[in-house]
C-alpha positions, 0 to 999 in steps of 0.5 A: 674596469668600471664597466666590469665592476658595475656588471659584477655588482649587478650580478651579485645583486641579482644573486642576492635577490635570487637567494632572498627569493629562494629563502622566502619561497622555502617558508610555507604556510599550508592551509587547513585541509591541504597537504604538501608533498616535499621532495629533497634532492628528487626523493620524497622527504615528508608531508606538510600538514596545515600550519607554518613550515620552513624548508631548506632552500635549494634542497627541499621542494614542494612538488604536489599540493593535495586537497583533502576535501571531498571533490565532485568529479563529472563523468562525461557522457559515454555511449553504451549498449544494453543486453538487447543491443540498444545504444544509450548515453550515460553520464554521472558524478563521482564523489571522492576525497584524498585520504593518503596524499603520498599515494595520491601523488605517487600511486597514480599519475592523475587519480581524478582521470583514473577514477573517471575512466574506471567509472566509465568502463565499469558502467559500460560493463554493468549496462551490457548485462541489462536490458533497456528497461532494467537500466532505468530501474537499476540505477542504484545497483549500477552506482553500487557496482561502480563504487565497489570497483573503485573501492578496490583502488582506494589504497593504491591511489590514496583516495576514498570513493564516497558514492557514484550517482548516474545523472542521465540515461539518454536513448535515441529518439526512435527508442524514445518514441517507441517507449512513449508508445509503450507507455501510452499502451500501458496507461490505456491497459491500466485504464481498461483494467481499472474500469473493468475492476470498477464495473466488477466492484460496482456489480459486486456491491450491487449484488451484495446490496441485493443480497443484504436486501433479500436477507433483510426481507426474508428476516422480516417475513420470518419475524412477521410469520413468527409474530403471527404464529405467536399471536395465533398461538396466544389466541388459541391459548386464550380461547382454550382457556376461555373455553375451559373456564366456560366449561367449568362454569357450565359444569358448576351451573349444571351441578347447582339446583335447577341447573339442568332445567335452566340449561334445557330452557336455554337450549330450547330458546336457541333451537327456536331461534335457529328455526326462526332464522332459517325461515326468512324466505317466504317461499321456504317452509322448514319443518323439523325432522320429526315434529312429533318429537318436539316435546322430546327436543324441548326436554333434551331427550331422544325420541326413544327416551321420550316414548319410554317416558310416555309409556310410564 
């Protein structure tokens, strides 16, 4: 009997300890940015937010704990084929957060795994529509398409996809070598084009410089000729003015008393001076055309006028 009592006491003690454990476990302290899903007798009962909560032992049970913070989920590398049948390996990162803890718990078995699978299948579909060169240029477009497809499942899955980023697009080594050769050829082509453009620019600059120089020379020559013409014009004008003044002075002198006799005397002196200058060579003998008309020349008369005057 004593053994039976001891065993019964032990069982009662264990039951009490189990009851205490259940009561303590029914007291829940939910951290910030977490939500606990509570089921009562196998059915959804309520969602516990941050704070202290007391559950009914043996009836209520926390079945899911959802983290509401933004998560970073790695998308494992996968093989894809481009439109031009080149195999590439693509991986990425999904940034999402839980917005509806209930749908995240009951709407899908594992929203993380589901989001990864949907992102991979969408990436394969998008890359299959592009050539290899486009895949390197259209990363933003591919990321946008993946986010667009995932956003269609936000409500049933209770999540919010913030963005999707493609980390790497890896190609086979043979394709990489071909791309390197292509890049080298492209750089050489650009170098040749740049050099030719430089030579062309240099020739254009030389031509522009020569043109400007010729224009400057022609402008200078034009200005020089203009200046010379203006100088000659001014010289002619000055000579004309001086001639006009001298003619006026001669006219005034001739109109003065004894002006005509003085002019005749002056002309006679120039006449004799001219004759003396022409006879510098001893072998030359210079005579007037009509030496008998010397007096007429001295008087400034013609031969006929001189004869008429002698007759008188």
